[in-house]
BAVOLO-213784 format. One record per atom (N, C-alpha, C, O): x, y, z; atom name; residue number from 1. Coordinates in nm, 3 decimals. Layout:
// residues N
<node x="X" y="Y" z="Z" atom="CA" n="NUM"/>
...
END
This chain:
// residues 54
<node x="4.648" y="-0.026" z="-2.074" atom="N" n="1"/>
<node x="4.506" y="-0.058" z="-2.109" atom="CA" n="1"/>
<node x="4.428" y="-0.123" z="-2.005" atom="C" n="1"/>
<node x="4.305" y="-0.122" z="-2.012" atom="O" n="1"/>
<node x="4.487" y="-0.179" z="-1.909" atom="N" n="2"/>
<node x="4.411" y="-0.233" z="-1.794" atom="CA" n="2"/>
<node x="4.363" y="-0.120" z="-1.700" atom="C" n="2"/>
<node x="4.263" y="-0.137" z="-1.630" atom="O" n="2"/>
<node x="4.430" y="-0.011" z="-1.697" atom="N" n="3"/>
<node x="4.412" y="0.098" z="-1.618" atom="CA" n="3"/>
<node x="4.263" y="0.154" z="-1.657" atom="C" n="3"/>
<node x="4.186" y="0.200" z="-1.573" atom="O" n="3"/>
<node x="4.235" y="0.143" z="-1.797" atom="N" n="4"/>
<node x="4.109" y="0.215" z="-1.835" atom="CA" n="4"/>
<node x="3.987" y="0.117" z="-1.818" atom="C" n="4"/>
<node x="3.874" y="0.161" z="-1.836" atom="O" n="4"/>
<node x="4.005" y="0.000" z="-1.788" atom="N" n="5"/>
<node x="3.899" y="-0.085" z="-1.767" atom="CA" n="5"/>
<node x="3.839" y="-0.078" z="-1.630" atom="C" n="5"/>
<node x="3.913" y="-0.093" z="-1.533" atom="O" n="5"/>
<node x="3.710" y="-0.056" z="-1.614" atom="N" n="6"/>
<node x="3.641" y="-0.045" z="-1.498" atom="CA" n="6"/>
<node x="3.525" y="-0.127" z="-1.482" atom="C" n="6"/>
<node x="3.446" y="-0.127" z="-1.576" atom="O" n="6"/>
<node x="3.501" y="-0.195" z="-1.382" atom="N" n="7"/>
<node x="3.399" y="-0.281" z="-1.344" atom="CA" n="7"/>
<node x="3.281" y="-0.203" z="-1.304" atom="C" n="7"/>
<node x="3.284" y="-0.137" z="-1.200" atom="O" n="7"/>
<node x="3.164" y="-0.205" z="-1.388" atom="N" n="8"/>
<node x="3.043" y="-0.140" z="-1.332" atom="CA" n="8"/>
<node x="2.957" y="-0.244" z="-1.279" atom="C" n="8"/>
<node x="2.919" y="-0.333" z="-1.355" atom="O" n="8"/>
<node x="2.922" y="-0.241" z="-1.152" atom="N" n="9"/>
<node x="2.827" y="-0.308" z="-1.082" atom="CA" n="9"/>
<node x="2.717" y="-0.226" z="-1.029" atom="C" n="9"/>
<node x="2.734" y="-0.125" z="-0.961" atom="O" n="9"/>
<node x="2.599" y="-0.276" z="-1.065" atom="N" n="10"/>
<node x="2.480" y="-0.214" z="-1.019" atom="CA" n="10"/>
<node x="2.466" y="-0.204" z="-0.874" atom="C" n="10"/>
<node x="2.514" y="-0.291" z="-0.801" atom="O" n="10"/>
<node x="2.409" y="-0.109" z="-0.830" atom="N" n="11"/>
<node x="2.386" y="-0.099" z="-0.676" atom="CA" n="11"/>
<node x="2.262" y="-0.186" z="-0.622" atom="C" n="11"/>
<node x="2.155" y="-0.128" z="-0.600" atom="O" n="11"/>
<node x="2.272" y="-0.304" z="-0.604" atom="N" n="12"/>
<node x="2.160" y="-0.404" z="-0.586" atom="CA" n="12"/>
<node x="2.103" y="-0.359" z="-0.452" atom="C" n="12"/>
<node x="1.981" y="-0.372" z="-0.439" atom="O" n="12"/>
<node x="2.163" y="-0.316" z="-0.364" atom="N" n="13"/>
<node x="2.116" y="-0.283" z="-0.233" atom="CA" n="13"/>
<node x="2.007" y="-0.176" z="-0.229" atom="C" n="13"/>
<node x="1.903" y="-0.188" z="-0.163" atom="O" n="13"/>
<node x="2.037" y="-0.069" z="-0.304" atom="N" n="14"/>
<node x="1.962" y="0.038" z="-0.321" atom="CA" n="14"/>
<node x="1.822" y="-0.007" z="-0.393" atom="C" n="14"/>
<node x="1.710" y="0.017" z="-0.347" atom="O" n="14"/>
<node x="1.846" y="-0.072" z="-0.506" atom="N" n="15"/>
<node x="1.734" y="-0.127" z="-0.578" atom="CA" n="15"/>
<node x="1.648" y="-0.222" z="-0.501" atom="C" n="15"/>
<node x="1.526" y="-0.213" z="-0.519" atom="O" n="15"/>
<node x="1.696" y="-0.316" z="-0.415" atom="N" n="16"/>
<node x="1.631" y="-0.395" z="-0.336" atom="CA" n="16"/>
<node x="1.545" y="-0.318" z="-0.228" atom="C" n="16"/>
<node x="1.428" y="-0.340" z="-0.197" atom="O" n="16"/>
<node x="1.614" y="-0.244" z="-0.189" atom="N" n="17"/>
<node x="1.552" y="-0.145" z="-0.078" atom="CA" n="17"/>
<node x="1.418" y="-0.063" z="-0.123" atom="C" n="17"/>
<node x="1.321" y="-0.051" z="-0.049" atom="O" n="17"/>
<node x="1.428" y="-0.007" z="-0.259" atom="N" n="18"/>
<node x="1.327" y="0.041" z="-0.300" atom="CA" n="18"/>
<node x="1.199" y="-0.054" z="-0.318" atom="C" n="18"/>
<node x="1.083" y="-0.026" z="-0.285" atom="O" n="18"/>
<node x="1.243" y="-0.168" z="-0.374" atom="N" n="19"/>
<node x="1.153" y="-0.258" z="-0.413" atom="CA" n="19"/>
<node x="1.068" y="-0.310" z="-0.276" atom="C" n="19"/>
<node x="0.946" y="-0.330" z="-0.268" atom="O" n="19"/>
<node x="1.161" y="-0.325" z="-0.178" atom="N" n="20"/>
<node x="1.094" y="-0.390" z="-0.051" atom="CA" n="20"/>
<node x="1.009" y="-0.277" z="0.008" atom="C" n="20"/>
<node x="0.896" y="-0.304" z="0.049" atom="O" n="20"/>
<node x="1.056" y="-0.157" z="0.015" atom="N" n="21"/>
<node x="0.985" y="-0.047" z="0.065" atom="CA" n="21"/>
<node x="0.845" y="-0.043" z="-0.021" atom="C" n="21"/>
<node x="0.735" y="-0.049" z="0.033" atom="O" n="21"/>
<node x="0.862" y="-0.034" z="-0.142" atom="N" n="22"/>
<node x="0.737" y="-0.037" z="-0.232" atom="CA" n="22"/>
<node x="0.639" y="-0.157" z="-0.202" atom="C" n="22"/>
<node x="0.517" y="-0.143" z="-0.206" atom="O" n="22"/>
<node x="0.696" y="-0.263" z="-0.176" atom="N" n="23"/>
<node x="0.614" y="-0.393" z="-0.141" atom="CA" n="23"/>
<node x="0.545" y="-0.366" z="-0.008" atom="C" n="23"/>
<node x="0.430" y="-0.405" z="0.009" atom="O" n="23"/>
<node x="0.613" y="-0.296" z="0.093" atom="N" n="24"/>
<node x="0.569" y="-0.291" z="0.219" atom="CA" n="24"/>
<node x="0.457" y="-0.188" z="0.224" atom="C" n="24"/>
<node x="0.361" y="-0.195" z="0.301" atom="O" n="24"/>
<node x="0.477" y="-0.094" z="0.137" atom="N" n="25"/>
<node x="0.372" y="0.012" z="0.123" atom="CA" n="25"/>
<node x="0.241" y="-0.039" z="0.057" atom="C" n="25"/>
<node x="0.131" y="-0.001" z="0.098" atom="O" n="25"/>
<node x="0.253" y="-0.120" z="-0.036" atom="N" n="26"/>
<node x="0.143" y="-0.204" z="-0.094" atom="CA" n="26"/>
<node x="0.071" y="-0.294" z="0.010" atom="C" n="26"/>
<node x="-0.052" y="-0.299" z="0.019" atom="O" n="26"/>
<node x="0.156" y="-0.366" z="0.087" atom="N" n="27"/>
<node x="0.081" y="-0.452" z="0.197" atom="CA" n="27"/>
<node x="0.020" y="-0.367" z="0.292" atom="C" n="27"/>
<node x="-0.097" y="-0.398" z="0.319" atom="O" n="27"/>
<node x="0.066" y="-0.268" z="0.351" atom="N" n="28"/>
<node x="0.015" y="-0.170" z="0.439" atom="CA" n="28"/>
<node x="-0.124" y="-0.113" z="0.385" atom="C" n="28"/>
<node x="-0.227" y="-0.114" z="0.452" atom="O" n="28"/>
<node x="-0.116" y="-0.066" z="0.261" atom="N" n="29"/>
<node x="-0.240" y="-0.027" z="0.195" atom="CA" n="29"/>
<node x="-0.350" y="-0.131" z="0.186" atom="C" n="29"/>
<node x="-0.467" y="-0.099" z="0.210" atom="O" n="29"/>
<node x="-0.315" y="-0.253" z="0.152" atom="N" n="30"/>
<node x="-0.412" y="-0.359" z="0.159" atom="CA" n="30"/>
<node x="-0.461" y="-0.371" z="0.281" atom="C" n="30"/>
<node x="-0.584" y="-0.371" z="0.291" atom="O" n="30"/>
<node x="-0.385" y="-0.383" z="0.397" atom="N" n="31"/>
<node x="-0.435" y="-0.402" z="0.534" atom="CA" n="31"/>
<node x="-0.514" y="-0.293" z="0.559" atom="C" n="31"/>
<node x="-0.625" y="-0.319" z="0.607" atom="O" n="31"/>
<node x="-0.485" y="-0.170" z="0.538" atom="N" n="32"/>
<node x="-0.573" y="-0.047" z="0.570" atom="CA" n="32"/>
<node x="-0.711" y="-0.059" z="0.502" atom="C" n="32"/>
<node x="-0.816" y="-0.038" z="0.562" atom="O" n="32"/>
<node x="-0.704" y="-0.091" z="0.383" atom="N" n="33"/>
<node x="-0.829" y="-0.114" z="0.308" atom="CA" n="33"/>
<node x="-0.915" y="-0.223" z="0.376" atom="C" n="33"/>
<node x="-1.037" y="-0.208" z="0.383" atom="O" n="33"/>
<node x="-0.856" y="-0.331" z="0.426" atom="N" n="34"/>
<node x="-0.930" y="-0.434" z="0.485" atom="CA" n="34"/>
<node x="-0.985" y="-0.401" z="0.615" atom="C" n="34"/>
<node x="-1.096" y="-0.440" z="0.651" atom="O" n="34"/>
<node x="-0.899" y="-0.321" z="0.695" atom="N" n="35"/>
<node x="-0.942" y="-0.271" z="0.814" atom="CA" n="35"/>
<node x="-1.074" y="-0.176" z="0.800" atom="C" n="35"/>
<node x="-1.172" y="-0.187" z="0.872" atom="O" n="35"/>
<node x="-1.059" y="-0.081" z="0.696" atom="N" n="36"/>
<node x="-1.162" y="0.013" z="0.677" atom="CA" n="36"/>
<node x="-1.280" y="-0.067" z="0.645" atom="C" n="36"/>
<node x="-1.380" y="-0.044" z="0.713" atom="O" n="36"/>
<node x="-1.287" y="-0.159" z="0.553" atom="N" n="37"/>
<node x="-1.398" y="-0.243" z="0.506" atom="CA" n="37"/>
<node x="-1.460" y="-0.310" z="0.634" atom="C" n="37"/>
<node x="-1.583" y="-0.311" z="0.641" atom="O" n="37"/>
<node x="-1.385" y="-0.366" z="0.737" atom="N" n="38"/>
<node x="-1.431" y="-0.419" z="0.848" atom="CA" n="38"/>
<node x="-1.508" y="-0.321" z="0.935" atom="C" n="38"/>
<node x="-1.618" y="-0.349" z="0.982" atom="O" n="38"/>
<node x="-1.445" y="-0.199" z="0.955" atom="N" n="39"/>
<node x="-1.495" y="-0.109" z="1.036" atom="CA" n="39"/>
<node x="-1.623" y="-0.047" z="0.980" atom="C" n="39"/>
<node x="-1.717" y="-0.017" z="1.054" atom="O" n="39"/>
<node x="-1.627" y="-0.028" z="0.838" atom="N" n="40"/>
<node x="-1.756" y="0.023" z="0.788" atom="CA" n="40"/>
<node x="-1.860" y="-0.093" z="0.785" atom="C" n="40"/>
<node x="-1.979" y="-0.061" z="0.775" atom="O" n="40"/>
<node x="-1.828" y="-0.221" z="0.791" atom="N" n="41"/>
<node x="-1.916" y="-0.327" z="0.803" atom="CA" n="41"/>
<node x="-2.001" y="-0.327" z="0.948" atom="C" n="41"/>
<node x="-2.116" y="-0.366" z="0.966" atom="O" n="41"/>
<node x="-1.921" y="-0.280" z="1.029" atom="N" n="42"/>
<node x="-1.984" y="-0.276" z="1.167" atom="CA" n="42"/>
<node x="-2.100" y="-0.178" z="1.188" atom="C" n="42"/>
<node x="-2.181" y="-0.188" z="1.281" atom="O" n="42"/>
<node x="-2.101" y="-0.075" z="1.087" atom="N" n="43"/>
<node x="-2.207" y="0.018" z="1.094" atom="CA" n="43"/>
<node x="-2.353" y="-0.023" z="1.027" atom="C" n="43"/>
<node x="-2.352" y="-0.101" z="0.931" atom="O" n="43"/>
<node x="-2.444" y="0.015" z="1.063" atom="N" n="44"/>
<node x="-2.571" y="-0.014" z="1.004" atom="CA" n="44"/>
<node x="-2.620" y="0.099" z="0.917" atom="C" n="44"/>
<node x="-2.661" y="0.204" z="0.965" atom="O" n="44"/>
<node x="-2.613" y="0.075" z="0.790" atom="N" n="45"/>
<node x="-2.639" y="0.185" z="0.705" atom="CA" n="45"/>
<node x="-2.801" y="0.181" z="0.631" atom="C" n="45"/>
<node x="-2.832" y="0.235" z="0.525" atom="O" n="45"/>
<node x="-2.885" y="0.107" z="0.717" atom="N" n="46"/>
<node x="-3.018" y="0.086" z="0.666" atom="CA" n="46"/>
<node x="-3.114" y="0.192" z="0.728" atom="C" n="46"/>
<node x="-3.200" y="0.160" z="0.811" atom="O" n="46"/>
<node x="-3.097" y="0.328" z="0.682" atom="N" n="47"/>
<node x="-3.167" y="0.437" z="0.733" atom="CA" n="47"/>
<node x="-3.298" y="0.436" z="0.671" atom="C" n="47"/>
<node x="-3.313" y="0.395" z="0.556" atom="O" n="47"/>
<node x="-3.399" y="0.481" z="0.746" atom="N" n="48"/>
<node x="-3.521" y="0.506" z="0.678" atom="CA" n="48"/>
<node x="-3.564" y="0.651" z="0.675" atom="C" n="48"/>
<node x="-3.606" y="0.710" z="0.775" atom="O" n="48"/>
<node x="-3.551" y="0.704" z="0.560" atom="N" n="49"/>
<node x="-3.573" y="0.836" z="0.518" atom="CA" n="49"/>
<node x="-3.731" y="0.863" z="0.476" atom="C" n="49"/>
<node x="-3.763" y="0.955" z="0.401" atom="O" n="49"/>
<node x="-3.809" y="0.785" z="0.524" atom="N" n="50"/>
<node x="-3.943" y="0.820" z="0.494" atom="CA" n="50"/>
<node x="-3.994" y="0.920" z="0.573" atom="C" n="50"/>
<node x="-3.928" y="0.970" z="0.665" atom="O" n="50"/>
<node x="-4.126" y="0.959" z="0.539" atom="N" n="51"/>
<node x="-4.201" y="1.086" z="0.602" atom="CA" n="51"/>
<node x="-4.253" y="1.041" z="0.734" atom="C" n="51"/>
<node x="-4.374" y="1.029" z="0.750" atom="O" n="51"/>
<node x="-4.166" y="1.014" z="0.834" atom="N" n="52"/>
<node x="-4.212" y="0.965" z="0.967" atom="CA" n="52"/>
<node x="-4.267" y="1.088" z="1.052" atom="C" n="52"/>
<node x="-4.354" y="1.073" z="1.137" atom="O" n="52"/>
<node x="-4.213" y="1.203" z="1.023" atom="N" n="53"/>
<node x="-4.237" y="1.307" z="1.108" atom="CA" n="53"/>
<node x="-4.373" y="1.370" z="1.073" atom="C" n="53"/>
<node x="-4.414" y="1.458" z="1.149" atom="O" n="53"/>
<node x="-4.440" y="1.338" z="0.977" atom="N" n="54"/>
<node x="-4.565" y="1.415" z="0.935" atom="CA" n="54"/>
<node x="-4.685" y="1.374" z="1.023" atom="C" n="54"/>
<node x="-4.796" y="1.424" z="1.005" atom="O" n="54"/>
END
């Protein structure tokens, strides 16, 4: 009877790695979004498209 008993242990390392990688991807995406916002903020988008050429 003891021979048929098996202990099932989940693979915490693999689950933790996936969770950790997902968190890092999320952090990197937030950093990239912030960097892009700063870069776009450096540009002046106040274009004057009036009929100046007439």
